[in-house]
C-alpha angles and dihedrals in degrees: 000000000000117000121237118258134191115282102172146319128225137199128193112239138176117291110283091021101256083176087073088074089060091052090049089054088052090056101260118136126213115248104186146326130226138185121220105213112206093016094070099229141108129196146197116210135204113201125210122183097270105020142359143236117231126198108202132192140173121259101162118037094186093055096046092056095043118122092256094054105028099089091061089069090224091140092054092044091051088058094046094131090062103036106029095245121149112262096198135094129191120201126194130197142181103057130102090227137021118257090232139045111281146183124215115254113197107192115195093239094063120088115261113279096029125106140173117236105225123192113254088219088067089072080089102078090203086073123068117261106261119195147145117255120232088225125077104188131090117241090250087060098048114120100197100074096243093122093056112180089335109210096317093115087063092047093250125135125168140005096239102176144004126216114195126192117189124214117277110283096018115119117211114252122236091256091064089053088054089058089049089053089052089052091239094113143030122200117228126206117245129209130230109300094007122156126220113288134186125192121195117204107211125193123221123243089209093056095253124137119295118265125221119216116199121210135230088012090062096216141119112249120227115257 
């Protein structure tokens, strides 16, 4: 049985994704954008060789709180700055079954018969949204051109590791520990009053030292 691997991570941002300008200043280059009809969101994505980073924002408030979508907590996550929810999502791929208990999310934008297994633990909006991606291929294997040149022009290759810090007072669920055991994730230690934080360790295509991208601060951390 194949083990799950990282597919992508998302973070909720302000409408129109002004945060994308910060990523551009850091040297990242946009790969593609996509609307999610019926879910009420739009994204901009930054592909690396093995996975991608997605900035997500709300475009239709009625859709995102509809009965089909509501259990995902996307509406609460979008307002994380006001309500303390977790703005991050972590998607896995490449396994016949999720490594955690799930429920089937059937977003209106997916073809009939397809669904997204979402971790039941993500009913707690203080946890990141954990789910299995419908796709099984790495961006460097995509055949439709969406990935473009990925981040090779900036000398960046793969997302090698995630480090997640939950908001102050939120205990990690067992499903996060499962990702730790699979060496997909590390859990950071927050400080009093700290907000959720995700750090992506990115390898270099030129063989240089790894770089660490901090979200939501949108900055490279010093080595």
